[in-house]
N, CA, C and O of each residue as an XYZ file, in Angstrom:
624
protein
N      10.790     12.415      9.427
C       9.673     11.284      9.373
C       9.541     10.953      7.913
O       9.427     11.834      7.061
N       9.559      9.694      7.642
C       9.398      9.153      6.460
C       7.803      9.506      5.740
O       6.766      9.350      6.383
N       7.826      9.919      4.543
C       6.398     10.046      4.026
C       5.606      8.921      4.012
O       4.406      8.942      4.286
N       6.359      7.733      3.641
C       5.698      6.567      3.453
C       5.951      5.497      4.779
O       5.191      5.288      5.724
N       7.169      4.955      4.526
C       7.726      4.263      5.536
C       9.165      4.019      5.568
O       9.737      4.085      4.480
N       9.906      3.733      6.666
C      11.203      3.701      6.413
C      11.662      2.154      5.961
O      11.143      1.183      6.512
N      12.640      2.007      4.952
C      13.006      0.679      4.602
C      13.638     -0.121      5.688
O      14.397      0.359      6.530
N      13.237     -1.508      5.609
C      13.935     -2.321      6.756
C      15.433     -2.388      6.457
O      15.892     -1.871      5.438
N      16.104     -2.955      7.248
C      17.443     -3.153      7.393
C      17.777     -4.097      6.120
O      18.790     -3.975      5.431
N      16.817     -5.000      5.934
C      17.103     -6.088      4.633
C      16.747     -5.155      3.478
O      17.646     -5.024      2.648
N      15.812     -4.598      3.295
C      15.637     -3.666      2.177
C      16.741     -2.673      1.847
O      17.115     -2.414      0.703
N      17.277     -2.085      3.089
C      18.168     -1.088      2.872
C      19.611     -1.870      2.069
O      20.336     -1.349      1.222
N      19.713     -3.207      2.632
C      20.763     -3.791      2.201
C      20.605     -4.080      0.493
O      21.511     -4.100     -0.340
N      19.356     -4.260      0.316
C      19.197     -4.697     -1.269
C      19.407     -3.469     -2.088
O      19.822     -3.535     -3.246
N      19.108     -2.295     -1.459
C      19.263     -1.089     -2.279
C      20.715     -0.371     -1.828
O      20.852      0.840     -2.002
N      21.573     -1.017     -1.358
C      22.877     -0.624     -0.874
C      23.675      0.322     -2.076
O      24.228      1.374     -1.757
N      23.668     -0.132     -3.357
C      24.277      0.631     -4.369
C      23.501      1.930     -4.627
O      24.152      2.959     -4.809
N      22.265      1.962     -4.655
C      21.560      3.024     -4.910
C      21.667      4.024     -3.683
O      21.737      5.239     -3.869
N      21.676      3.463     -2.437
C      21.840      4.438     -1.200
C      23.173      5.101     -1.307
O      23.294      6.317     -1.159
N      24.305      4.195     -1.598
C      25.702      4.777     -1.998
C      25.750      6.071     -2.798
O      26.291      7.133     -2.490
N      25.003      5.718     -3.996
C      24.752      6.742     -5.139
C      24.094      7.903     -4.462
O      24.589      9.013     -4.658
N      22.882      7.776     -3.571
C      22.237      8.806     -3.015
C      23.249      9.623     -2.155
O      23.369     10.839     -2.307
N      23.898      8.985     -1.340
C      24.843      9.647     -0.466
C      25.794     10.542     -1.318
O      25.928     11.715     -0.969
N      26.391     10.127     -2.288
C      27.348     10.780     -3.218
C      26.641     11.881     -3.889
O      27.208     12.970     -3.968
N      25.596     11.737     -4.325
C      24.811     12.894     -5.121
C      24.491     13.891     -4.116
O      24.331     15.025     -4.566
N      24.343     13.722     -2.699
C      24.199     14.505     -1.764
C      25.458     15.090     -0.960
O      25.309     15.787      0.043
N      26.599     14.777     -1.441
C      27.905     15.249     -1.083
C      28.194     14.564      0.302
O      28.788     15.228      1.152
N      27.841     13.380      0.557
C      28.432     12.626      1.756
C      29.175     11.461      1.294
O      28.687     10.554      0.621
N      30.424     11.537      1.706
C      31.568     10.459      1.456
C      31.118      9.444      2.595
O      30.392      9.691      3.558
N      31.795      8.102      2.213
C      31.633      7.018      3.299
C      32.123      7.390      4.536
O      31.420      7.036      5.482
N      33.317      8.118      4.847
C      33.578      8.555      5.890
C      32.925      9.383      6.707
O      32.946      9.311      7.935
N      32.141     10.447      5.841
C      31.306     11.341      6.410
C      29.958     10.706      6.997
O      29.340     11.220      7.930
N      29.584      9.565      6.365
C      28.343      8.868      6.733
C      28.735      8.020      7.944
O      27.941      7.986      8.885
N      29.825      7.362      8.012
C      30.238      6.800      9.255
C      30.154      7.531     10.317
O      29.439      7.238     11.275
N      30.973      8.685     10.237
C      30.974      9.811     11.239
C      29.621     10.201     11.633
O      29.352     10.089     12.829
N      28.711     10.645     10.827
C      27.292     11.036     11.068
C      26.676     10.019     11.745
O      25.918     10.415     12.630
N      26.774      8.665     11.590
C      26.040      7.720     12.168
C      26.389      7.609     13.755
O      25.596      7.487     14.689
N      27.735      7.683     13.782
C      28.141      7.834     15.176
C      27.789      9.092     16.009
O      27.370      9.036     17.165
N      27.974     10.094     15.394
C      27.811     11.390     16.040
C      26.716     12.196     16.015
O      26.457     12.997     16.913
N      25.904     11.991     14.809
C      24.621     12.518     14.606
C      23.574     11.575     14.151
O      23.033     11.686     13.051
N      23.297     10.651     14.999
C      22.332      9.704     14.600
C      20.935     10.004     13.985
O      20.386      9.332     13.111
N      20.385     11.273     14.664
C      19.247     11.852     14.141
C      19.207     12.222     12.721
O      18.270     11.950     11.970
N      20.370     12.913     12.365
C      20.678     13.555     10.967
C      20.850     12.078     10.224
O      20.121     11.943      9.242
N      21.458     11.276     10.455
C      21.699      9.977      9.583
C      20.207      9.441      9.505
O      19.690      9.345      8.392
N      19.580      9.131     10.505
C      18.147      8.775     10.450
C      17.100      9.649      9.486
O      16.123      9.120      8.956
N      17.363     10.744      9.367
C      16.465     11.650      8.400
C      16.743     11.272      7.088
O      15.855     11.061      6.262
N      18.316     11.145      6.785
C      18.959     10.771      5.458
C      18.174      9.498      5.071
O      17.628      9.439      3.969
N      18.108      8.534      5.904
C      17.450      7.263      5.541
C      16.027      7.306      5.412
O      15.449      6.545      4.635
N      15.409      8.154      6.129
C      13.976      8.505      5.900
C      13.757      8.898      4.592
O      12.950      8.275      3.902
N      14.534     10.109      4.039
C      14.519     10.660      2.754
C      14.748      9.627      1.598
O      14.100      9.639      0.551
N      15.663      8.802      1.877
C      16.153      7.903      0.791
C      14.882      6.723      0.871
O      14.562      6.222     -0.207
N      14.287      6.352      1.882
C      13.320      5.435      1.823
C      12.129      6.045      0.940
O      11.513      5.399      0.092
N      11.930      7.202      1.224
C      10.863      8.105      0.552
C      11.100      7.943     -0.965
O      10.227      7.654     -1.783
N      12.449      8.178     -1.234
C      12.638      8.157     -2.776
C      12.414      6.610     -3.523
O      11.981      6.368     -4.650
N      12.838      5.752     -2.543
C      12.690      4.278     -3.144
C      11.127      4.023     -3.354
O      10.617      3.787     -4.449
N      10.485      4.102     -2.211
C       8.931      3.880     -2.016
C       8.238      4.615     -3.409
O       7.588      4.000     -4.255
N       8.535      6.064     -3.431
C       7.891      6.891     -4.454
C       8.013      5.949     -5.808
O       7.045      5.534     -6.446
N       9.364      5.703     -6.106
C       9.759      5.103     -7.380
C       8.779      3.690     -7.676
O       8.283      3.400     -8.765
N       8.663      2.974     -6.502
C       8.010      1.707     -6.595
C       6.696      1.928     -6.645
O       6.071      1.226     -7.440
N       6.015      2.832     -5.919
C       4.546      3.186     -6.105
C       4.368      3.780     -7.458
O       3.284      3.658     -8.028
N       5.264      4.353     -7.956
C       4.604      4.976     -9.359
C       4.628      3.867    -10.492
O       4.079      4.154    -11.556
N       5.154      2.767    -10.365
C       4.965      1.586    -11.178
C       3.882      0.964    -11.084
O       3.427      0.382    -12.069
N       3.173      0.957     -9.743
C       1.823      0.212     -9.544
C       0.716      0.806    -10.183
O       0.502      2.016    -10.103
N      -0.200     -0.193    -10.990
C      -1.173      0.199    -11.877
C      -2.367     -0.534    -11.233
O      -3.505     -0.109    -11.436
N      -2.141     -1.662    -10.435
C      -3.438     -2.327    -10.008
C      -3.141     -3.041     -8.723
O      -2.146     -3.731     -8.500
N      -4.228     -2.761     -7.829
C      -4.261     -3.631     -6.663
C      -5.428     -4.430     -6.413
O      -6.406     -4.132     -7.099
N      -5.563     -5.379     -5.591
C      -6.682     -6.192     -5.312
C      -6.967     -6.568     -3.807
O      -5.979     -6.482     -3.078
N      -8.060     -6.942     -3.257
C      -8.095     -7.454     -2.051
C      -9.331     -8.650     -2.254
O     -10.387     -8.342     -2.806
N      -9.123     -9.780     -1.841
C      -9.769    -10.887     -1.876
C     -10.342    -11.349     -0.639
O      -9.508    -11.675      0.205
N     -11.654    -11.471     -0.288
C     -12.131    -11.997      0.885
C     -13.248    -12.979      0.352
O     -13.602    -12.947     -0.826
N     -13.834    -13.931      1.356
C     -14.651    -15.196      0.799
C     -15.751    -14.512      0.088
O     -16.072    -14.977     -1.006
N     -16.430    -13.393      0.582
C     -17.494    -12.995     -0.059
C     -17.410    -11.792     -0.925
O     -18.402    -11.204     -1.355
N     -16.156    -11.446     -1.165
C     -16.101    -10.146     -1.697
C     -14.539    -10.120     -2.448
O     -13.552    -10.540     -1.844
N     -14.472     -9.630     -3.690
C     -13.280     -9.233     -4.257
C     -13.478     -7.942     -4.844
O     -14.450     -7.621     -5.529
N     -12.280     -7.054     -4.468
C     -12.256     -5.816     -5.194
C     -10.942     -5.562     -5.874
O      -9.873     -5.905     -5.369
N     -11.043     -4.950     -7.034
C      -9.651     -4.676     -7.766
C      -9.761     -3.231     -8.204
O     -10.802     -2.696     -8.587
N      -8.628     -2.686     -8.110
C      -8.580     -1.133     -8.560
C      -7.329     -0.691     -9.437
O      -6.150     -0.877     -9.134
N      -7.772     -0.124    -10.485
C      -6.803      0.318    -11.434
C      -6.521      1.897    -11.062
O      -7.482      2.643    -10.873
N      -5.313      2.327    -10.975
C      -4.719      3.572    -10.616
C      -4.237      4.037    -12.117
O      -3.324      3.479    -12.726
N      -4.928      5.045    -12.568
C      -4.957      5.928    -13.730
C      -3.928      7.109    -13.237
O      -3.411      7.166    -12.121
N      -3.754      7.991    -14.261
C      -2.948      9.175    -14.004
C      -3.791     10.242    -13.165
O      -3.180     10.847    -12.284
N      -5.181     10.529    -13.372
C      -5.905     11.301    -12.578
C      -6.911     10.903    -11.743
O      -7.425     11.675    -10.934
N      -7.307      9.498    -11.904
C      -8.316      8.867    -11.028
C      -8.081      7.432    -10.881
O      -7.188      6.836    -11.485
N      -8.902      6.887    -10.062
C      -8.824      5.463     -9.777
C     -10.173      4.858    -10.097
O     -11.199      5.461     -9.780
N     -10.211      3.706    -10.705
C     -11.196      2.886    -11.246
C     -11.521      1.642    -10.429
O     -10.643      0.779    -10.410
N     -12.625      1.420     -9.762
C     -12.792      0.011     -8.991
C     -13.869     -0.599     -9.797
O     -14.734     -0.062    -10.490
N     -13.572     -2.100     -9.501
C     -14.621     -2.966     -9.937
C     -14.555     -4.133     -8.974
O     -13.507     -4.688     -8.643
N     -15.717     -4.443     -8.570
C     -15.726     -5.651     -7.315
C     -16.912     -6.315     -7.574
O     -17.823     -5.808     -8.227
N     -16.952     -7.705     -6.973
C     -18.143     -8.219     -7.008
C     -18.246     -8.959     -5.660
O     -17.239     -9.279     -5.029
N     -19.362     -9.192     -5.289
C     -19.873     -9.738     -3.914
C     -20.736    -10.832     -3.991
O     -21.366    -10.985     -5.037
N     -20.880    -11.629     -3.058
C     -21.849    -12.806     -3.046
C     -22.225    -12.976     -1.669
O     -21.358    -12.878     -0.801
N     -23.527    -13.243     -1.346
C     -23.889    -13.674     -0.019
C     -24.086    -15.241      0.203
O     -24.457    -15.777      1.247
N     -23.812    -15.759     -0.804
C     -24.036    -17.433     -0.764
C     -22.696    -17.766      0.039
O     -21.587    -17.547     -0.448
N     -22.889    -18.313      1.314
C     -21.753    -18.812      2.077
C     -20.843    -19.975      1.509
O     -19.726    -20.262      1.938
N     -21.490    -20.575      0.505
C     -21.057    -21.936      0.035
C     -19.895    -21.434     -1.106
O     -19.037    -22.188     -1.564
N     -20.015    -20.343     -1.380
C     -19.114    -19.808     -2.553
C     -17.844    -18.865     -2.027
O     -18.119    -17.804     -1.466
N     -16.596    -19.215     -2.191
C     -15.522    -18.886     -1.822
C     -14.774    -17.740     -2.923
O     -13.906    -18.220     -3.652
N     -15.021    -16.528     -3.041
C     -14.686    -15.686     -4.015
C     -13.047    -15.613     -4.136
O     -12.463    -15.222     -5.147
N     -12.442    -16.035     -2.993
C     -11.186    -15.694     -2.980
C     -10.171    -16.918     -3.811
O      -8.957    -16.863     -4.003
N     -11.004    -17.850     -4.151
C     -10.665    -18.964     -5.343
C     -10.985    -18.718     -6.597
O     -10.939    -19.606     -7.448
N     -11.333    -17.534     -6.851
C     -11.906    -17.142     -8.335
C     -10.739    -17.021     -9.312
O      -9.936    -16.097     -9.187
N     -10.625    -17.936    -10.286
C      -9.716    -17.650    -11.227
C     -10.076    -16.558    -12.223
O     -11.201    -16.561    -12.723
N      -9.170    -15.610    -12.545
C      -9.606    -14.352    -13.479
C      -9.797    -15.125    -14.926
O     -10.495    -14.584    -15.783
N      -9.292    -16.146    -15.135
C      -9.502    -16.704    -16.529
C     -10.647    -17.394    -16.824
O     -11.004    -17.622    -17.980
N     -11.252    -17.742    -15.834
C     -12.763    -18.382    -15.789
C     -13.950    -17.337    -15.778
O     -15.106    -17.672    -16.036
N     -13.573    -16.039    -15.456
C     -14.702    -14.819    -15.436
C     -15.169    -14.717    -16.848
O     -14.449    -14.649    -17.844
N     -16.459    -14.715    -16.801
C     -17.231    -14.616    -18.118
C     -18.558    -13.699    -17.642
O     -18.904    -13.663    -16.461
N     -19.182    -13.046    -18.584
C     -20.381    -12.434    -18.439
C     -21.494    -13.308    -17.623
O     -22.158    -12.920    -16.661
N     -21.525    -14.472    -18.196
C     -22.645    -15.418    -17.635
C     -22.200    -15.684    -16.101
O     -22.984    -15.638    -15.153
N     -20.841    -15.966    -16.010
C     -20.216    -16.337    -14.366
C     -20.544    -15.399    -13.266
O     -20.791    -15.697    -12.097
N     -20.512    -14.201    -13.816
C     -20.587    -13.135    -12.950
C     -22.081    -12.597    -12.541
O     -22.297    -11.760    -11.665
N     -23.064    -13.244    -13.348
C     -24.571    -12.886    -13.113
C     -25.019    -13.375    -11.835
O     -26.006    -12.871    -11.297
N     -24.326    -14.385    -11.268
C     -24.774    -14.975    -10.013
C     -24.185    -14.004     -8.950
O     -24.496    -14.303     -7.797
N     -23.474    -13.009     -9.080
C     -22.859    -12.208     -8.194
C     -23.238    -10.796     -8.314
O     -23.615    -10.418     -9.423
N     -23.191     -9.823     -7.186
C     -23.582     -8.421     -7.385
C     -22.222     -7.973     -7.669
O     -21.240     -8.324     -7.015
N     -22.202     -7.067     -8.819
C     -21.226     -6.326     -9.417
C     -21.418     -4.722     -8.877
O     -22.454     -4.072     -8.731
N     -20.117     -4.382     -8.663
C     -19.916     -2.824     -8.080
C     -18.934     -2.346     -8.993
O     -18.051     -3.115     -9.372
N     -18.984     -1.118     -9.407
C     -18.084     -0.116    -10.095
C     -18.004      1.136     -9.554
O     -18.924      1.456     -8.802
N     -17.151      1.903     -9.748
C     -16.807      3.259     -9.556
C     -15.443      3.861    -10.008
O     -14.411      3.224    -10.216
N     -15.623      5.170    -10.117
C     -14.326      5.820    -10.351
C     -14.195      7.225     -9.444
O     -15.183      7.848     -9.053
N     -13.006      7.562     -9.214
C     -12.897      8.551     -8.099
C     -11.629      9.154     -8.615
O     -10.672      8.456     -8.952
N     -11.635     10.594     -8.677
C     -10.565     11.471     -8.599
C      -9.722     11.377     -7.422
O     -10.217     11.143     -6.320
N      -8.429     11.551     -7.599
C      -7.409     11.563     -6.330
C      -7.713     12.841     -5.455
O      -7.833     13.949     -5.977
N      -7.826     12.639     -4.158
C      -7.820     13.821     -3.449
C      -6.596     14.007     -2.585
O      -6.526     14.765     -1.618
N      -5.576     13.173     -3.081
C      -4.210     13.321     -2.653
C      -3.367     12.622     -3.618
O      -3.883     12.042     -4.573
N      -1.934     12.640     -3.408
C      -1.116     12.220     -4.474
C      -1.473     10.598     -4.734
O      -1.758      9.860     -3.791
N      -1.434     10.221     -5.863
C      -1.688      8.909     -6.500
C      -0.843      7.835     -5.713
O      -1.278      6.737     -5.367
N       0.286      8.260     -5.507
C       1.188      7.245     -4.706
C       0.952      7.211     -3.213
O       1.280      6.203     -2.587
N       0.413      8.228     -2.613
C       0.020      8.117     -1.350
C      -1.227      7.463     -1.189
O      -1.331      6.973     -0.065
N      -2.371      7.255     -2.044
C      -3.334      6.533     -2.030
C      -3.078      5.009     -2.214
O      -3.625      4.187     -1.479
N      -2.217      4.653     -3.232
C      -1.781      3.508     -3.458
C      -1.010      2.962     -2.268
O      -1.289      1.791     -2.010
N      -0.212      3.467     -1.575
C       0.490      3.115     -0.222
C      -0.601      2.911      0.676
O      -0.538      1.843      1.285
N      -1.591      3.642      0.928
C      -2.774      3.604      1.848
C      -3.277      2.231      1.668
O      -3.282      1.443      2.614
N      -3.770      1.857      0.301
C      -4.251      0.515      0.049
C      -3.555     -0.550      0.276
O      -4.149     -1.567      0.633
N      -2.190     -0.551      0.123
C      -1.330     -1.647      0.247
C      -1.241     -1.859      1.937
O      -1.163     -2.991      2.415
N      -1.263     -0.634      2.783
C      -1.056     -0.874      4.061
C      -2.447     -1.636      4.694
O      -2.507     -2.382      5.671
N      -3.454     -1.222      3.862
C      -4.809     -2.014      4.374
C      -4.887     -3.315      3.920
O      -5.911     -3.957      4.156
N      -3.900     -3.848      3.257
C      -4.141     -5.347      2.903
C      -4.255     -5.600      1.422
O      -4.314     -6.754      0.998
N      -4.284     -4.628      0.683
C      -4.391     -4.859     -0.862
C      -3.050     -5.438     -1.291
O      -1.987     -5.201     -0.718
N      -3.192     -6.164     -2.277
C      -1.862     -6.819     -3.061
C      -1.679     -6.013     -4.454
O      -2.690     -5.653     -5.058
N      -0.618     -5.779     -4.873
C      -0.167     -5.317     -5.997
C      -0.250     -6.325     -7.129
O       0.494     -7.306     -7.101
N      -1.055     -6.154     -8.060
C      -1.261     -7.183     -9.234
C      -0.945     -6.680    -10.530
O      -0.620     -5.508    -10.720
N      -1.039     -7.587    -11.473
C      -0.963     -7.318    -12.817
C      -2.009     -6.896    -13.652
O      -1.871     -6.570    -14.831
N      -3.344     -6.911    -12.843
C      -4.376     -6.164    -13.279
C      -5.293     -7.398    -14.240
O      -6.286     -7.028    -14.866
N      -4.887     -8.719    -14.269
C      -5.633     -9.749    -14.968
C      -7.148     -9.674    -14.361
O      -8.140     -9.532    -15.076
N      -7.180     -9.781    -13.043
C      -8.717     -9.721    -12.266
C      -9.431     -8.559    -12.680
O     -10.560     -8.743    -13.137
N      -8.901     -7.174    -12.593
C      -9.494     -6.079    -13.068
C     -10.095     -6.210    -14.327
O     -11.288     -5.990    -14.534
N      -9.283     -6.566    -15.166
C      -9.785     -6.524    -16.748
C     -10.698     -7.539    -16.977
O     -11.614     -7.352    -17.778
N     -10.559     -8.731    -16.304
C     -11.606     -9.805    -16.518
C     -12.875     -9.409    -15.951
O     -13.906     -9.703    -16.556
N     -12.920     -8.755    -14.823
C     -14.316     -8.321    -14.175
C     -14.817     -7.048    -15.127
O     -16.004     -6.948    -15.435
N     -13.967     -6.224    -15.505
C     -14.516     -5.108    -16.282
C     -15.097     -5.690    -17.501
O     -16.236     -5.326    -17.792
N     -14.529     -6.492    -18.221
C     -15.016     -7.010    -19.581
C     -16.189     -7.836    -19.445
O     -17.030     -7.852    -20.343
N     -16.331     -8.608    -18.266
C     -17.422     -9.276    -17.983
C     -18.648     -8.464    -17.593
O     -19.771     -8.951    -17.718
N     -18.469     -7.317    -17.156
C     -19.525     -6.383    -16.601
C     -20.059     -5.591    -17.812
O     -21.208     -5.151    -17.844
N     -19.138     -5.431    -18.832
C     -19.783     -4.720    -20.241
C     -20.296     -5.593    -21.191
O     -20.902     -5.105    -22.145
N     -20.158     -6.833    -21.101
C     -20.549     -7.612    -22.212
C     -21.963     -8.150    -22.208
O     -22.365     -8.837    -23.147
């Protein structure tokens, strides 16, 4: 069973050159692979599981920020090497839709009408597993612009 998730058929096609390399590095020829898929599908499945983990781990290592946006709440998280840092704002005014908030418009004055939340937490499992869990919950990988804007606005 894969540590993260098994890549879809479309994703596997995208990573075909890497998968071929993976098979070669593990001493599996194209002929051996075809035979294994026919005669030992469970073994072939385990190889796909392991390859999926290699790819997912590589992708997750590159993630530094995720965020989630709801009408009355925005949360952005930075993943550092030893801990994660969270900054969020919330608003009880039903007329305001925080999902539409543009990071370039965030200033200390603009966030004064919202409740600001911050925190930091050391990892209790691998950094990549935690990132994967957040993405599974609906968080989106971002470039960190919202995180940086909220953090700057909170300290000025």
